[in-house]
C-alpha beads as a LAMMPS data file, in Angstrom:
LAMMPS data file: protein, C-alpha beads

404 atoms
403 bonds

1 atom types
1 bond types

-500.0 500.0 xlo xhi
-500.0 500.0 ylo yhi
-500.0 500.0 zlo zhi

Masses

1 110.0

Atoms # bond

1 1 1 3.091 72.061 62.948
2 1 1 4.716 71.833 59.538
3 1 1 5.188 74.753 57.178
4 1 1 2.402 73.586 54.840
5 1 1 -0.157 73.254 57.615
6 1 1 0.761 76.673 59.020
7 1 1 0.303 78.266 55.561
8 1 1 -3.083 76.571 55.175
9 1 1 -4.176 77.830 58.580
10 1 1 -3.243 81.407 57.670
11 1 1 -5.129 81.322 54.349
12 1 1 -8.294 80.033 56.058
13 1 1 -8.115 82.757 58.690
14 1 1 -7.817 85.433 55.958
15 1 1 -10.898 84.075 54.003
16 1 1 -9.111 83.166 50.744
17 1 1 -7.989 79.755 49.444
18 1 1 -4.441 78.645 49.924
19 1 1 -2.208 78.949 46.907
20 1 1 0.148 76.157 47.884
21 1 1 -2.127 73.143 48.263
22 1 1 -5.668 72.663 46.753
23 1 1 -8.729 71.696 48.763
24 1 1 -9.365 67.968 48.858
25 1 1 -12.606 66.859 47.005
26 1 1 -15.672 66.237 49.122
27 1 1 -17.195 63.359 47.216
28 1 1 -19.415 61.957 49.979
29 1 1 -21.139 65.328 50.353
30 1 1 -21.926 65.474 46.600
31 1 1 -23.338 61.969 46.719
32 1 1 -25.567 62.975 49.660
33 1 1 -26.902 65.977 47.724
34 1 1 -27.688 63.832 44.681
35 1 1 -29.469 61.293 46.825
36 1 1 -31.513 64.058 48.487
37 1 1 -32.624 65.601 45.176
38 1 1 -33.646 62.215 43.767
39 1 1 -35.531 61.442 46.937
40 1 1 -37.407 64.741 46.731
41 1 1 -38.285 64.182 43.083
42 1 1 -39.494 60.657 43.715
43 1 1 -41.507 61.655 46.785
44 1 1 -43.150 64.715 45.134
45 1 1 -46.819 64.185 44.047
46 1 1 -47.653 64.061 40.367
47 1 1 -49.882 67.128 40.627
48 1 1 -46.861 69.335 41.492
49 1 1 -45.821 69.279 37.829
50 1 1 -49.078 71.069 36.845
51 1 1 -49.006 74.892 36.948
52 1 1 -50.796 76.408 39.925
53 1 1 -52.999 78.534 37.634
54 1 1 -54.904 75.499 36.364
55 1 1 -57.936 74.383 38.380
56 1 1 -57.913 71.044 40.191
57 1 1 -59.463 67.990 38.625
58 1 1 -62.615 68.395 40.718
59 1 1 -63.316 71.944 39.481
60 1 1 -64.570 73.532 36.257
61 1 1 -62.326 75.508 33.931
62 1 1 -63.800 78.901 34.946
63 1 1 -64.861 79.908 31.448
64 1 1 -68.469 80.250 32.607
65 1 1 -67.643 82.397 35.638
66 1 1 -69.012 85.624 34.147
67 1 1 -71.448 88.188 35.466
68 1 1 -72.260 89.006 39.075
69 1 1 -71.331 86.505 41.774
70 1 1 -74.487 86.134 43.855
71 1 1 -73.566 83.320 46.234
72 1 1 -70.391 81.736 47.589
73 1 1 -70.810 79.563 50.640
74 1 1 -69.698 76.289 52.195
75 1 1 -72.446 73.917 53.269
76 1 1 -71.697 71.215 55.881
77 1 1 -73.283 68.371 53.902
78 1 1 -72.173 66.023 51.150
79 1 1 -72.089 67.157 47.542
80 1 1 -74.663 64.642 46.290
81 1 1 -77.080 65.595 49.066
82 1 1 -76.738 69.299 48.218
83 1 1 -77.307 68.571 44.536
84 1 1 -80.484 66.610 45.320
85 1 1 -81.773 69.438 47.506
86 1 1 -81.263 72.126 44.851
87 1 1 -81.764 70.400 41.516
88 1 1 -84.434 67.782 42.079
89 1 1 -88.051 68.009 43.136
90 1 1 -87.027 67.584 46.763
91 1 1 -88.724 68.734 49.929
92 1 1 -86.236 71.580 50.261
93 1 1 -86.856 72.664 46.659
94 1 1 -90.623 72.838 47.218
95 1 1 -90.223 74.726 50.513
96 1 1 -87.829 77.194 48.882
97 1 1 -90.280 77.979 46.059
98 1 1 -93.117 78.406 48.556
99 1 1 -90.901 80.802 50.513
100 1 1 -90.451 82.886 47.352
101 1 1 -94.244 82.766 46.750
102 1 1 -93.926 80.863 43.481
103 1 1 -97.006 78.813 42.618
104 1 1 -98.214 76.388 39.964
105 1 1 -94.717 74.914 39.938
106 1 1 -93.985 72.166 37.422
107 1 1 -90.614 70.417 37.077
108 1 1 -89.187 67.689 34.862
109 1 1 -86.594 65.038 35.615
110 1 1 -83.083 65.142 34.233
111 1 1 -82.958 63.849 30.669
112 1 1 -80.098 63.048 28.352
113 1 1 -79.405 65.864 25.902
114 1 1 -76.909 66.685 23.189
115 1 1 -73.109 66.466 23.552
116 1 1 -73.339 64.468 26.755
117 1 1 -75.348 67.138 28.604
118 1 1 -78.440 66.599 30.748
119 1 1 -81.409 68.983 30.713
120 1 1 -84.253 69.845 33.039
121 1 1 -87.018 72.509 32.971
122 1 1 -88.762 74.369 35.795
123 1 1 -91.858 76.442 35.153
124 1 1 -93.848 78.507 37.664
125 1 1 -95.970 81.628 38.123
126 1 1 -95.162 84.664 40.249
127 1 1 -97.113 87.846 40.985
128 1 1 -95.363 91.072 40.007
129 1 1 -96.089 94.812 40.018
130 1 1 -97.927 94.704 43.332
131 1 1 -99.921 91.569 42.403
132 1 1 -101.522 93.418 39.497
133 1 1 -99.858 91.159 36.931
134 1 1 -98.666 87.562 36.709
135 1 1 -95.418 86.484 35.097
136 1 1 -94.776 83.024 33.689
137 1 1 -91.151 82.060 34.385
138 1 1 -89.379 79.242 32.541
139 1 1 -85.954 78.057 33.731
140 1 1 -84.050 75.670 31.437
141 1 1 -81.206 73.934 33.309
142 1 1 -78.289 72.140 31.632
143 1 1 -75.779 69.889 33.436
144 1 1 -72.438 70.006 31.634
145 1 1 -70.503 66.802 30.791
146 1 1 -67.686 67.832 33.133
147 1 1 -69.953 67.019 36.069
148 1 1 -68.930 63.938 38.097
149 1 1 -71.231 62.618 40.845
150 1 1 -69.575 62.794 44.229
151 1 1 -66.958 65.315 43.024
152 1 1 -68.332 68.129 40.871
153 1 1 -71.591 69.456 39.427
154 1 1 -71.566 72.295 36.872
155 1 1 -75.015 73.547 35.843
156 1 1 -76.054 76.384 33.517
157 1 1 -79.554 77.852 33.624
158 1 1 -81.434 80.263 31.354
159 1 1 -84.420 82.109 32.850
160 1 1 -87.101 83.625 30.582
161 1 1 -90.152 85.683 31.583
162 1 1 -93.476 86.104 29.833
163 1 1 -96.580 88.160 30.518
164 1 1 -94.867 91.325 31.804
165 1 1 -93.751 94.500 29.998
166 1 1 -90.378 94.334 28.195
167 1 1 -90.089 90.577 28.881
168 1 1 -89.100 89.937 25.254
169 1 1 -86.086 92.268 25.480
170 1 1 -83.889 90.267 27.879
171 1 1 -83.234 87.002 29.669
172 1 1 -81.086 85.938 32.630
173 1 1 -78.352 83.298 32.749
174 1 1 -77.116 81.489 35.874
175 1 1 -74.035 79.337 36.392
176 1 1 -73.705 77.005 39.400
177 1 1 -70.493 75.286 40.540
178 1 1 -70.884 72.662 43.272
179 1 1 -67.572 71.026 44.183
180 1 1 -66.554 68.680 46.963
181 1 1 -64.332 69.871 49.782
182 1 1 -64.651 66.783 51.945
183 1 1 -67.115 63.988 52.508
184 1 1 -69.260 66.250 54.692
185 1 1 -68.513 69.687 53.287
186 1 1 -69.384 71.229 49.902
187 1 1 -68.653 74.577 48.242
188 1 1 -71.505 76.305 46.349
189 1 1 -70.795 79.221 43.943
190 1 1 -73.210 80.933 41.574
191 1 1 -72.953 83.698 38.970
192 1 1 -75.805 85.578 37.258
193 1 1 -75.853 87.785 34.177
194 1 1 -78.553 89.699 32.281
195 1 1 -78.392 89.453 28.494
196 1 1 -80.411 91.418 25.924
197 1 1 -82.050 90.211 22.736
198 1 1 -82.800 93.755 21.496
199 1 1 -81.272 97.169 22.104
200 1 1 -83.243 99.409 24.423
201 1 1 -82.851 102.731 26.229
202 1 1 -83.930 101.073 29.490
203 1 1 -80.925 98.740 29.648
204 1 1 -79.612 100.200 32.904
205 1 1 -82.990 100.020 34.622
206 1 1 -83.575 96.417 33.499
207 1 1 -80.097 95.296 34.620
208 1 1 -80.484 96.939 38.009
209 1 1 -83.921 95.404 38.594
210 1 1 -82.805 91.931 37.450
211 1 1 -79.667 92.040 39.624
212 1 1 -81.698 93.019 42.674
213 1 1 -84.099 90.140 42.041
214 1 1 -81.274 87.607 41.612
215 1 1 -79.500 88.768 44.764
216 1 1 -82.705 88.524 46.772
217 1 1 -83.351 85.047 45.341
218 1 1 -79.925 83.686 46.292
219 1 1 -79.823 85.433 49.679
220 1 1 -83.031 83.611 50.554
221 1 1 -81.497 80.387 49.227
222 1 1 -78.419 80.776 51.421
223 1 1 -80.500 81.541 54.521
224 1 1 -82.738 78.520 53.962
225 1 1 -79.744 76.245 53.356
226 1 1 -78.165 77.383 56.614
227 1 1 -81.329 76.901 58.658
228 1 1 -82.176 73.611 56.950
229 1 1 -78.747 72.110 57.596
230 1 1 -78.394 73.373 61.156
231 1 1 -81.861 72.257 62.314
232 1 1 -83.576 70.172 59.644
233 1 1 -86.509 69.163 61.853
234 1 1 -87.342 72.749 62.725
235 1 1 -86.989 73.863 59.122
236 1 1 -89.298 71.094 57.962
237 1 1 -91.824 72.085 60.610
238 1 1 -91.759 75.726 59.496
239 1 1 -92.171 74.663 55.881
240 1 1 -95.128 72.479 56.802
241 1 1 -96.682 75.362 58.761
242 1 1 -96.278 77.687 55.788
243 1 1 -97.877 75.137 53.493
244 1 1 -100.821 74.623 55.860
245 1 1 -101.243 78.406 56.194
246 1 1 -101.368 78.867 52.444
247 1 1 -103.848 76.011 52.036
248 1 1 -106.074 77.420 54.779
249 1 1 -105.989 80.876 53.222
250 1 1 -106.970 79.386 49.861
251 1 1 -109.807 77.301 51.343
252 1 1 -111.197 79.987 53.677
253 1 1 -114.344 81.581 52.166
254 1 1 -114.542 85.315 51.816
255 1 1 -116.061 87.048 54.871
256 1 1 -119.638 88.235 54.666
257 1 1 -119.982 91.818 53.565
258 1 1 -121.428 94.075 56.294
259 1 1 -124.553 96.114 55.526
260 1 1 -122.549 99.318 55.279
261 1 1 -120.599 97.820 52.372
262 1 1 -123.647 96.834 50.343
263 1 1 -123.548 97.466 46.584
264 1 1 -125.875 100.452 46.956
265 1 1 -123.594 102.144 49.477
266 1 1 -120.583 101.545 47.278
267 1 1 -122.402 102.997 44.296
268 1 1 -123.391 106.101 46.276
269 1 1 -119.795 106.579 47.397
270 1 1 -118.637 106.239 43.797
271 1 1 -121.145 108.883 42.665
272 1 1 -120.003 111.218 45.433
273 1 1 -116.377 110.847 44.396
274 1 1 -117.357 111.435 40.762
275 1 1 -119.292 114.601 41.672
276 1 1 -116.366 115.951 43.681
277 1 1 -114.038 115.212 40.771
278 1 1 -116.276 117.095 38.331
279 1 1 -116.523 120.014 40.776
280 1 1 -112.753 120.206 41.030
281 1 1 -112.462 120.134 37.233
282 1 1 -114.968 123.014 36.950
283 1 1 -113.141 125.076 39.554
284 1 1 -109.860 124.502 37.759
285 1 1 -111.415 125.671 34.473
286 1 1 -112.843 128.788 36.120
287 1 1 -109.504 129.647 37.676
288 1 1 -107.796 129.111 34.313
289 1 1 -110.175 131.552 32.572
290 1 1 -109.749 134.169 35.278
291 1 1 -105.985 133.881 35.146
292 1 1 -106.046 134.194 31.352
293 1 1 -108.114 137.379 31.538
294 1 1 -105.931 138.789 34.262
295 1 1 -102.903 138.120 32.106
296 1 1 -104.501 139.894 29.102
297 1 1 -105.419 142.915 31.196
298 1 1 -101.947 143.073 32.663
299 1 1 -100.462 142.957 29.184
300 1 1 -102.740 145.781 27.946
301 1 1 -101.912 147.953 30.940
302 1 1 -98.232 147.326 30.397
303 1 1 -98.474 148.316 26.718
304 1 1 -100.483 151.459 27.596
305 1 1 -97.914 152.491 30.154
306 1 1 -95.096 151.944 27.692
307 1 1 -96.877 153.991 24.997
308 1 1 -97.658 156.788 27.414
309 1 1 -94.098 156.904 28.688
310 1 1 -92.255 156.398 25.415
311 1 1 -94.167 158.306 22.630
312 1 1 -93.822 162.111 22.241
313 1 1 -95.784 164.116 19.538
314 1 1 -93.727 165.458 16.591
315 1 1 -94.635 169.066 15.488
316 1 1 -93.867 168.405 11.820
317 1 1 -96.148 165.348 11.881
318 1 1 -98.948 167.422 13.429
319 1 1 -98.618 170.057 10.645
320 1 1 -98.890 167.395 7.980
321 1 1 -101.973 165.910 9.594
322 1 1 -103.594 169.351 9.755
323 1 1 -102.945 170.089 6.054
324 1 1 -104.319 166.702 5.073
325 1 1 -107.512 167.344 7.041
326 1 1 -107.967 170.757 5.333
327 1 1 -107.522 169.197 1.876
328 1 1 -110.107 166.576 2.734
329 1 1 -112.603 169.256 3.749
330 1 1 -112.099 171.147 0.471
331 1 1 -112.521 167.965 -1.477
332 1 1 -115.800 167.216 0.283
333 1 1 -117.115 170.728 -0.497
334 1 1 -116.211 170.495 -4.215
335 1 1 -117.741 167.048 -4.419
336 1 1 -120.960 168.344 -2.895
337 1 1 -121.145 171.186 -5.450
338 1 1 -120.627 168.807 -8.330
339 1 1 -123.328 166.503 -7.018
340 1 1 -125.782 169.426 -6.887
341 1 1 -124.852 170.476 -10.450
342 1 1 -125.307 166.946 -11.792
343 1 1 -128.691 166.628 -10.074
344 1 1 -129.833 169.986 -11.547
345 1 1 -128.647 169.062 -15.055
346 1 1 -130.424 165.737 -14.868
347 1 1 -133.635 167.436 -13.745
348 1 1 -133.346 169.921 -16.602
349 1 1 -132.859 167.128 -19.095
350 1 1 -135.940 165.318 -17.798
351 1 1 -138.093 168.468 -18.012
352 1 1 -136.810 169.219 -21.523
353 1 1 -137.647 165.680 -22.553
354 1 1 -141.180 166.045 -21.178
355 1 1 -141.700 169.366 -22.924
356 1 1 -140.439 168.012 -26.259
357 1 1 -142.698 164.999 -25.920
358 1 1 -145.655 167.300 -25.251
359 1 1 -144.705 169.433 -28.250
360 1 1 -144.506 166.422 -30.514
361 1 1 -147.937 165.279 -29.443
362 1 1 -149.402 168.767 -30.018
363 1 1 -147.875 168.875 -33.501
364 1 1 -149.347 165.485 -34.367
365 1 1 -152.866 166.535 -33.267
366 1 1 -152.981 170.044 -34.889
367 1 1 -154.057 170.657 -38.589
368 1 1 -151.349 171.537 -41.005
369 1 1 -152.547 175.032 -41.638
370 1 1 -152.550 176.097 -37.968
371 1 1 -149.041 175.285 -37.016
372 1 1 -147.641 178.814 -37.288
373 1 1 -150.715 180.560 -35.682
374 1 1 -150.299 179.292 -32.144
375 1 1 -147.266 179.758 -29.830
376 1 1 -145.263 176.679 -28.716
377 1 1 -145.294 175.805 -25.051
378 1 1 -142.720 177.424 -22.816
379 1 1 -139.589 175.468 -21.864
380 1 1 -139.042 175.558 -18.089
381 1 1 -135.690 176.943 -17.103
382 1 1 -135.006 175.708 -13.594
383 1 1 -131.248 176.015 -14.027
384 1 1 -129.759 178.966 -15.790
385 1 1 -126.979 178.502 -18.289
386 1 1 -124.823 180.893 -16.320
387 1 1 -124.913 178.594 -13.266
388 1 1 -124.002 175.556 -15.334
389 1 1 -121.154 177.421 -16.959
390 1 1 -119.892 178.523 -13.559
391 1 1 -119.807 174.947 -12.279
392 1 1 -118.094 173.686 -15.400
393 1 1 -115.479 176.418 -15.205
394 1 1 -114.324 175.215 -11.764
395 1 1 -113.476 171.857 -13.293
396 1 1 -113.814 168.387 -11.756
397 1 1 -113.044 167.920 -8.085
398 1 1 -109.466 166.918 -7.274
399 1 1 -108.728 163.311 -6.248
400 1 1 -108.365 162.452 -2.575
401 1 1 -104.837 163.020 -1.363
402 1 1 -105.268 162.551 2.362
403 1 1 -106.894 160.424 4.977
404 1 1 -109.746 161.211 7.324

Bonds

1 1 1 2
2 1 2 3
3 1 3 4
4 1 4 5
5 1 5 6
6 1 6 7
7 1 7 8
8 1 8 9
9 1 9 10
10 1 10 11
11 1 11 12
12 1 12 13
13 1 13 14
14 1 14 15
15 1 15 16
16 1 16 17
17 1 17 18
18 1 18 19
19 1 19 20
20 1 20 21
21 1 21 22
22 1 22 23
23 1 23 24
24 1 24 25
25 1 25 26
26 1 26 27
27 1 27 28
28 1 28 29
29 1 29 30
30 1 30 31
31 1 31 32
32 1 32 33
33 1 33 34
34 1 34 35
35 1 35 36
36 1 36 37
37 1 37 38
38 1 38 39
39 1 39 40
40 1 40 41
41 1 41 42
42 1 42 43
43 1 43 44
44 1 44 45
45 1 45 46
46 1 46 47
47 1 47 48
48 1 48 49
49 1 49 50
50 1 50 51
51 1 51 52
52 1 52 53
53 1 53 54
54 1 54 55
55 1 55 56
56 1 56 57
57 1 57 58
58 1 58 59
59 1 59 60
60 1 60 61
61 1 61 62
62 1 62 63
63 1 63 64
64 1 64 65
65 1 65 66
66 1 66 67
67 1 67 68
68 1 68 69
69 1 69 70
70 1 70 71
71 1 71 72
72 1 72 73
73 1 73 74
74 1 74 75
75 1 75 76
76 1 76 77
77 1 77 78
78 1 78 79
79 1 79 80
80 1 80 81
81 1 81 82
82 1 82 83
83 1 83 84
84 1 84 85
85 1 85 86
86 1 86 87
87 1 87 88
88 1 88 89
89 1 89 90
90 1 90 91
91 1 91 92
92 1 92 93
93 1 93 94
94 1 94 95
95 1 95 96
96 1 96 97
97 1 97 98
98 1 98 99
99 1 99 100
100 1 100 101
101 1 101 102
102 1 102 103
103 1 103 104
104 1 104 105
105 1 105 106
106 1 106 107
107 1 107 108
108 1 108 109
109 1 109 110
110 1 110 111
111 1 111 112
112 1 112 113
113 1 113 114
114 1 114 115
115 1 115 116
116 1 116 117
117 1 117 118
118 1 118 119
119 1 119 120
120 1 120 121
121 1 121 122
122 1 122 123
123 1 123 124
124 1 124 125
125 1 125 126
126 1 126 127
127 1 127 128
128 1 128 129
129 1 129 130
130 1 130 131
131 1 131 132
132 1 132 133
133 1 133 134
134 1 134 135
135 1 135 136
136 1 136 137
137 1 137 138
138 1 138 139
139 1 139 140
140 1 140 141
141 1 141 142
142 1 142 143
143 1 143 144
144 1 144 145
145 1 145 146
146 1 146 147
147 1 147 148
148 1 148 149
149 1 149 150
150 1 150 151
151 1 151 152
152 1 152 153
153 1 153 154
154 1 154 155
155 1 155 156
156 1 156 157
157 1 157 158
158 1 158 159
159 1 159 160
160 1 160 161
161 1 161 162
162 1 162 163
163 1 163 164
164 1 164 165
165 1 165 166
166 1 166 167
167 1 167 168
168 1 168 169
169 1 169 170
170 1 170 171
171 1 171 172
172 1 172 173
173 1 173 174
174 1 174 175
175 1 175 176
176 1 176 177
177 1 177 178
178 1 178 179
179 1 179 180
180 1 180 181
181 1 181 182
182 1 182 183
183 1 183 184
184 1 184 185
185 1 185 186
186 1 186 187
187 1 187 188
188 1 188 189
189 1 189 190
190 1 190 191
191 1 191 192
192 1 192 193
193 1 193 194
194 1 194 195
195 1 195 196
196 1 196 197
197 1 197 198
198 1 198 199
199 1 199 200
200 1 200 201
201 1 201 202
202 1 202 203
203 1 203 204
204 1 204 205
205 1 205 206
206 1 206 207
207 1 207 208
208 1 208 209
209 1 209 210
210 1 210 211
211 1 211 212
212 1 212 213
213 1 213 214
214 1 214 215
215 1 215 216
216 1 216 217
217 1 217 218
218 1 218 219
219 1 219 220
220 1 220 221
221 1 221 222
222 1 222 223
223 1 223 224
224 1 224 225
225 1 225 226
226 1 226 227
227 1 227 228
228 1 228 229
229 1 229 230
230 1 230 231
231 1 231 232
232 1 232 233
233 1 233 234
234 1 234 235
235 1 235 236
236 1 236 237
237 1 237 238
238 1 238 239
239 1 239 240
240 1 240 241
241 1 241 242
242 1 242 243
243 1 243 244
244 1 244 245
245 1 245 246
246 1 246 247
247 1 247 248
248 1 248 249
249 1 249 250
250 1 250 251
251 1 251 252
252 1 252 253
253 1 253 254
254 1 254 255
255 1 255 256
256 1 256 257
257 1 257 258
258 1 258 259
259 1 259 260
260 1 260 261
261 1 261 262
262 1 262 263
263 1 263 264
264 1 264 265
265 1 265 266
266 1 266 267
267 1 267 268
268 1 268 269
269 1 269 270
270 1 270 271
271 1 271 272
272 1 272 273
273 1 273 274
274 1 274 275
275 1 275 276
276 1 276 277
277 1 277 278
278 1 278 279
279 1 279 280
280 1 280 281
281 1 281 282
282 1 282 283
283 1 283 284
284 1 284 285
285 1 285 286
286 1 286 287
287 1 287 288
288 1 288 289
289 1 289 290
290 1 290 291
291 1 291 292
292 1 292 293
293 1 293 294
294 1 294 295
295 1 295 296
296 1 296 297
297 1 297 298
298 1 298 299
299 1 299 300
300 1 300 301
301 1 301 302
302 1 302 303
303 1 303 304
304 1 304 305
305 1 305 306
306 1 306 307
307 1 307 308
308 1 308 309
309 1 309 310
310 1 310 311
311 1 311 312
312 1 312 313
313 1 313 314
314 1 314 315
315 1 315 316
316 1 316 317
317 1 317 318
318 1 318 319
319 1 319 320
320 1 320 321
321 1 321 322
322 1 322 323
323 1 323 324
324 1 324 325
325 1 325 326
326 1 326 327
327 1 327 328
328 1 328 329
329 1 329 330
330 1 330 331
331 1 331 332
332 1 332 333
333 1 333 334
334 1 334 335
335 1 335 336
336 1 336 337
337 1 337 338
338 1 338 339
339 1 339 340
340 1 340 341
341 1 341 342
342 1 342 343
343 1 343 344
344 1 344 345
345 1 345 346
346 1 346 347
347 1 347 348
348 1 348 349
349 1 349 350
350 1 350 351
351 1 351 352
352 1 352 353
353 1 353 354
354 1 354 355
355 1 355 356
356 1 356 357
357 1 357 358
358 1 358 359
359 1 359 360
360 1 360 361
361 1 361 362
362 1 362 363
363 1 363 364
364 1 364 365
365 1 365 366
366 1 366 367
367 1 367 368
368 1 368 369
369 1 369 370
370 1 370 371
371 1 371 372
372 1 372 373
373 1 373 374
374 1 374 375
375 1 375 376
376 1 376 377
377 1 377 378
378 1 378 379
379 1 379 380
380 1 380 381
381 1 381 382
382 1 382 383
383 1 383 384
384 1 384 385
385 1 385 386
386 1 386 387
387 1 387 388
388 1 388 389
389 1 389 390
390 1 390 391
391 1 391 392
392 1 392 393
393 1 393 394
394 1 394 395
395 1 395 396
396 1 396 397
397 1 397 398
398 1 398 399
399 1 399 400
400 1 400 401
401 1 401 402
402 1 402 403
403 1 403 404
């Protein structure tokens, strides 16, 4: 072994390049790498250049995937067959609506609309609120231009109700994506969302009720699709049995009413219930009055107990009340004396007036020469001047300064 080869062997064993002689170029290996890269580029499919975030050509762009996802299932049938089952007036469509107890169903065919879209309308009736009310439901369906038969169907639907409370406040939107997996397998996805035309305090209640109804609707749809695809003959037989049962129930006359349910008996029962209701109302009124009186008595007793326990007589207040009573008694006595004096003076004035009138008449009847011969009549003195002077000296009675 030469000196150069020995040095090269030592440098390779130490893991660093030799400083004496450079490595020879490996041109064939570079050419093999270039050929491999070009082969990979040429053999790669054209779709590998597209970012993975974009949807495939047979799928929608996802802009309509809003709201609650109510169904996502794979159906082992072709895409066109699934579309015909769901969005045409097919046998499956009619059986599905009968299963949901929709009636008076009317559908239209797909028609050309604006911007390359196709439209279709479903209208039906459904009993709500325990069959006490009927709602008219209108579903307007729109097939978007991105739809391609045999590959993809994208359908938007708007559901409106009428004839029920608060129906004018909201509506429901649905978005269906039907895309092909293989010739005998199809993927079905659906989203639902409740939208409001007006603001309301019952928004949460309406959303919850609408979501429950949409989930029940699409759960039934998924179950029927599964049973229909797995055993179509049996599913058709069950649908025919349901239809015959509904027709028989509609054509069957009402059973004859037994004698015990005659109109007279029903009227008597109604009167009995009315009498019992009035009796209960009267008893409630009586109990209300008794309770009101009991409450008043309890309140009076409570106030009496509080007064008896909390009030103590004040000696100074008692002295004042006593002096006021004495002053009132004196006032009454003075008032009585003055009343007697006034009555006596009035009587004296009346008697004096009578005597003067009599004297005037006597003077008019007597001759002029006999006036001084006879004595004038006596003036009655029922009240002495001393008594009147005594009453006047005491002065008027004082004003009232107390209370009884």
